[in-house]
C-alpha positions in Angstrom: 198.7 40.6 89.9 195.5 40.4 92.3 195.9 44.1 93.3 196.1 45.2 89.6 193.0 43.1 88.5 190.6 43.0 91.5 191.9 45.9 93.9 191.9 43.7 96.7 193.1 46.2 99.4 190.8 49.2 98.0 188.0 46.7 98.7 188.9 45.9 102.0 189.1 42.3 101.5 191.6 39.4 101.0 192.5 36.6 98.4 191.7 34.0 101.2 188.1 35.7 101.7 187.3 35.9 98.0 188.5 32.4 97.5 186.0 31.2 100.3 183.2 33.4 98.8 183.9 31.9 95.1 183.8 28.3 96.6 180.8 29.2 98.7 178.8 30.5 95.6 179.8 27.9 93.7 178.5 25.1 96.0 175.3 27.0 96.4 174.8 26.8 92.4 176.4 23.9 91.7 173.2 22.0 91.2 172.9 23.6 87.8 175.4 21.2 86.0 173.1 18.4 87.0 169.6 19.9 86.6 170.3 21.8 83.3 171.7 18.7 81.3 168.7 16.6 82.3 166.2 19.1 81.3 168.0 19.7 77.8 168.2 15.9 77.4 164.4 16.0 77.3 164.7 18.2 74.3 166.7 15.7 72.7 170.2 16.8 73.2 173.1 14.6 74.4 173.0 15.0 78.2 176.8 14.4 78.5 177.6 17.1 76.0 175.2 19.4 77.6 176.9 18.6 81.0 180.2 20.0 79.4 178.5 23.0 77.7 177.1 23.9 80.8 180.3 23.8 82.8 182.0 25.8 80.1 179.4 28.4 79.3 179.3 29.0 83.3 183.1 29.3 83.3 183.2 31.9 80.5 180.6 34.2 82.1 182.3 34.1 85.4 185.7 34.9 83.9 184.3 37.7 82.0 182.2 39.1 85.0 185.3 38.7 87.3 188.2 40.0 84.9 186.4 42.6 82.9 183.7 44.1 85.4 185.3 43.1 88.6 182.0 42.0 90.1 181.5 39.1 92.7 178.6 38.0 90.6 178.6 34.4 89.1 176.7 33.3 86.0 175.5 29.8 84.5 172.5 28.6 82.3 169.5 29.8 84.0 166.8 28.1 85.7 163.3 29.1 84.2 165.3 29.8 80.9 166.2 26.2 80.4 162.4 25.3 81.1 161.4 27.6 78.4 164.0 26.1 76.2 162.8 22.7 76.6 159.1 22.8 77.7 158.1 25.8 75.7 160.1 26.1 72.4 160.9 22.5 71.6 158.3 20.4 73.2 155.6 22.9 73.3 155.8 24.8 70.0 157.7 22.1 68.0 161.1 23.5 67.2 164.1 21.6 67.1 166.6 22.1 69.8 169.0 23.3 66.9 166.4 26.1 66.2 166.0 26.8 69.8 169.9 27.2 70.3 169.8 29.7 67.1 167.2 31.8 69.1 169.2 31.6 72.3 172.2 32.9 69.9 170.3 35.8 68.4 168.8 36.9 71.8 172.4 37.1 73.2 173.5 39.2 70.2 170.6 41.8 70.7 171.6 41.4 74.2 175.2 42.4 73.7 174.2 45.2 71.5 171.6 47.0 74.0 174.4 46.6 76.6 177.2 48.1 74.2 174.9 51.1 73.6 173.9 51.4 77.1 170.4 50.7 76.5 170.4 48.1 79.4 172.2 50.6 81.7 169.5 53.0 81.0 166.7 50.6 81.9 168.5 49.7 85.2 169.4 53.2 86.1 165.7 53.9 85.4 164.4 51.9 88.3 163.4 54.0 91.2 165.4 53.3 94.5 162.1 52.0 96.0 161.7 49.4 93.5 165.4 48.4 93.7 164.8 47.8 97.2 161.6 46.0 96.5 163.4 43.7 94.1 166.0 42.8 96.5 163.4 41.7 99.0 161.2 40.1 96.5 164.2 37.9 95.5 164.8 37.2 98.9 161.4 36.0 99.3 161.9 33.8 96.2 164.9 32.5 97.5 163.3 31.3 100.8 160.5 29.6 98.7 163.1 27.6 96.7 165.0 26.8 99.8 161.9 25.5 101.7 160.8 23.7 98.4 164.2 22.1 98.0 164.5 20.9 101.5 161.0 19.3 101.5 159.6 21.7 104.3 157.0 22.8 102.2 155.4 20.5 99.6 152.6 20.8 96.8 149.2 20.6 98.0 145.9 20.2 95.5 143.6 22.1 98.0 145.8 24.9 99.3 148.8 25.0 96.7 151.4 24.5 99.4 151.5 22.9 102.8 153.9 21.8 105.3 156.0 18.9 104.3 157.2 15.8 106.7 159.8 18.0 108.7 160.7 14.9 110.7 162.3 13.3 107.6 166.2 13.2 107.3 166.2 16.0 104.5 164.2 18.6 106.2 165.8 18.1 109.6 169.4 18.5 108.1 168.4 21.6 106.3 167.0 23.1 109.2 170.1 22.1 111.1 172.3 23.6 108.5 170.4 26.9 108.7 171.0 27.2 112.4 174.8 26.2 112.0 175.1 29.0 109.5 173.4 31.6 111.9 175.8 30.5 114.8 178.9 30.7 112.7 178.3 34.0 111.1 177.1 35.5 114.3 180.5 34.7 115.5 182.1 36.3 112.5 183.1 33.1 110.8 183.0 34.1 107.3 183.2 30.5 105.9 180.3 29.4 108.1 177.9 28.9 104.9 180.5 26.7 103.3 181.4 24.7 106.6 177.6 24.0 107.1 177.1 22.8 103.5 180.0 20.5 104.0 179.1 19.3 107.3 175.6 18.5 106.1 176.8 16.4 103.3 179.3 14.6 105.5 176.3 13.6 107.8 174.2 12.6 105.1 177.0 10.2 103.8 177.4 9.0 107.3 173.7 8.3 107.4 173.8 6.5 104.0 171.1 9.1 102.8 173.7 9.9 99.8 175.4 7.3 97.7 179.1 7.5 97.1 179.6 7.7 93.5 183.5 8.2 93.2 185.8 11.1 92.8 187.1 11.7 89.3 185.9 11.0 85.9 186.8 12.0 82.2 184.5 14.6 80.8 182.0 13.7 78.2 182.6 14.7 74.5 180.8 18.0 73.6 180.8 17.1 69.8 177.0 16.5 69.8 175.8 20.0 70.5 179.0 21.9 69.8 178.3 24.5 66.7 174.9 22.7 66.0 172.7 26.0 65.9 170.0 26.3 63.2 170.4 30.0 62.3 168.1 29.8 59.6 165.3 28.7 61.8 166.3 31.4 64.4 165.5 34.2 61.7 162.0 33.0 60.7 159.2 35.4 61.5 157.6 32.9 63.8 160.7 32.6 65.6 160.9 36.3 66.7 158.6 36.0 69.7 160.8 33.2 70.9 163.9 35.6 70.5 162.1 38.2 72.3 161.2 35.9 75.2 164.5 34.9 75.7 165.7 38.4 75.7 162.9 40.0 77.7 163.3 37.1 80.7 167.2 37.3 80.6 167.0 41.2 80.9 165.2 41.5 83.8 166.1 38.5 85.6 169.9 39.6 85.3 168.9 43.3 86.1 167.0 42.3 89.5 170.1 39.8 90.2 172.4 42.8 89.6 170.5 45.2 91.9 170.3 42.6 94.7 173.9 41.5 94.6 175.5 44.9 94.2 173.4 46.4 96.8 174.2 43.5 99.3 178.1 43.7 98.4 178.0 47.6 98.9 179.0 48.4 95.3 176.1 50.4 94.5 176.1 54.1 95.8 173.5 55.8 97.9 171.3 56.2 94.8 171.7 52.8 93.8 174.0 53.3 90.8 176.6 50.8 90.0 180.0 51.3 88.7 181.4 49.5 85.7 177.6 48.8 84.9 178.4 48.6 81.2 181.0 46.0 81.7 178.6 43.8 84.2 175.9 43.8 81.5 178.1 42.6 78.7 179.3 39.6 80.6 176.0 37.6 80.8 175.2 38.4 76.9 178.9 37.4 75.8 178.2 34.2 77.8 174.8 33.6 76.3 176.3 33.7 72.8 179.4 31.3 73.7 177.0 28.8 75.6 174.6 28.6 72.6 177.5 27.8 70.3 178.7 25.1 72.9 175.3 23.6 73.2 173.3 25.0 76.3 170.3 27.4 77.0 170.7 31.2 78.0 173.5 31.8 80.4 172.5 34.5 83.1 173.6 35.9 86.4 172.7 33.9 89.5 171.2 35.4 92.7 173.0 32.5 94.6 176.0 35.1 94.1 174.7 36.6 97.3 175.7 33.6 99.3 179.4 34.4 98.3 178.8 38.2 99.0 177.3 37.5 102.6 180.8 35.9 103.3 183.0 38.6 102.1 183.1 38.4 98.4 183.6 42.0 97.0 185.7 41.7 94.0 185.7 39.8 90.5 188.2 37.3 92.1 185.0 35.6 93.7 183.7 35.3 90.2 186.9 33.9 88.9 187.1 31.3 91.5 183.6 30.2 90.6 184.6 29.9 87.0 187.7 27.8 87.8 185.4 25.4 89.9 183.0 25.1 87.2 186.1 23.9 84.7 187.1 21.5 87.5 183.7 20.2 87.8 184.0 18.7 84.4 186.4 16.2 86.1 184.8 16.0 89.6 181.1 15.4 88.5 180.7 12.3 90.8 181.9 13.9 93.7 180.0 17.2 93.3 176.9 15.1 92.6 177.0 13.8 96.3 175.9 17.3 97.7 172.1 17.0 98.2 169.6 19.8 97.8 168.9 20.0 101.4 172.6 20.7 102.1 172.4 23.9 100.3 168.8 24.8 101.3 170.1 26.1 104.6 172.4 28.5 102.9 169.8 29.8 100.6 167.4 30.4 103.2 169.9 32.3 105.3 170.7 34.5 102.5 167.0 35.2 101.9 166.9 36.3 105.6 169.7 38.9 104.8 167.9 40.1 101.6 164.8 40.7 103.5 166.6 43.4 105.6 166.0 45.9 102.8 162.6 46.2 104.2 163.6 48.3 106.9 164.7 51.1 104.3 161.3 51.4 103.0 159.3 54.3 104.0 156.0 52.4 104.9 154.2 55.5 105.9 154.0 56.3 102.2 151.5 54.2 100.5 152.9 55.1 97.1 156.2 53.4 98.3 154.7 50.6 100.4 152.2 49.4 97.8 154.7 48.6 95.1 157.2 46.9 97.6 154.4 44.7 98.9 153.5 43.8 95.3 157.1 42.8 94.2 157.4 41.1 97.8 154.4 38.9 97.3 154.4 38.2 93.5 157.9 37.4 92.9 157.8 34.1 94.9 154.0 33.5 94.1 154.6 33.6 90.4 158.0 31.9 91.0 159.4 34.7 88.6 161.8 37.4 89.1 160.8 38.9 85.8 157.1 38.9 86.8 157.7 40.3 90.0 159.6 43.3 88.4 157.1 43.9 85.8 153.9 43.9 88.3 156.2 46.2 90.5 156.8 48.7 87.9 153.0 48.7 86.8 151.7 49.2 90.4 154.3 52.0 90.9 153.3 53.8 88.0 149.7 53.1 88.8 149.4 54.0 92.4 151.8 57.3 91.8 149.2 58.5 89.2 146.0 57.8 91.1 147.5 59.6 94.2 148.2 62.5 92.2 152.1 61.9 92.3 152.7 61.7 88.5 155.7 64.0 88.6 157.5 61.3 90.3 157.1 59.1 87.2 160.1 59.4 84.9 159.8 58.9 81.3 161.6 55.9 81.2 159.5 54.3 83.9 156.3 55.3 81.7 158.1 53.4 78.7 158.8 50.5 80.8 155.6 50.2 82.3 154.0 50.3 78.8 156.1 47.7 77.6 155.3 45.5 80.7 151.6 45.8 80.1 152.0 45.0 76.4 154.3 42.1 77.5 151.2 40.6 79.8 148.6 41.5 77.2 150.3 39.8 74.0 153.1 37.7 75.1 152.1 35.9 78.3 
């Protein structure tokens, strides 16, 4: 069955390796089942129902991605998109959370339409190879920033934006420890090194009373307060079109960037960066977004943390299926999963960031028309705290530098179109 569904042998992997990869990916992204419901609760939603909706929506997305597209890519409600849902649409613009769910549903339907007619595939294939490499490194820098922030190694500063935190505190020390444990284990070809480090740090935290034991099993809360509570009428209002477009736009390019990064790391993409079964992969998150909105959660999208599973050997959709199963089980083991502190996964995320930065060696630094857009993406993705902004600024800088340097023949029609759309986005929708 595994051979028929996932082509295990053809992809030079094993069921055991794919299972470890799935668990590893899940542990690096499990924080979302706690962060997302808490954020949606601020919009007035029932937190328990949002917790269950988050788990089920993530599982649906993972199953579709794994069984239909055979990609080792996990999905869950996206960070950033949930913040826009709560603080932008509900608290900022004054819409009800039911109307916001309707907008998420609409964006998912449009997303699916674009995927089925290969418009999204055209968009991703239109990304020049140098920008695909830039996106991967930019996301790596973005992950490094998240890891350092979650570990408390860097903290906010009113004078310099960021500064070094108290690295002698237990959290930062354990994050640093986990980072070097991963390096040591993976250097010795221990594919489960990332998973081992996360569990080891959590065990140490429990032993030092840094984490409170919360039990193991609990029954899932009721999903009734959010299930099928969408306000479709409000979603069709003219004033809501910008909200629908914003959900669609951010999801489109966050997912595109994640797909590029994960498939390059997994060796799925060919020498030109083209990805097989791309249409199926692109349909997975749009379908999951539609399902998630009906369940009661914000936009579901592909997770860059999937690179953690790929880095320990995940190569097929079985990895994603394992992640989906873990999300379903999470509904019953929420207290146990809640004991994994942020600094336990920070070392893993930081190590993945290091791996992704290796794409820099493939850039032709002697060609300024390549070096400049790569540098823009590398710097602006973490500094704007947005993969979508990093991609947009990368396209604009790529087109501009090719144009002023007399290489306009290297700019394809699709790149011209996308660059124009990005400029319009910054001019009118930012």
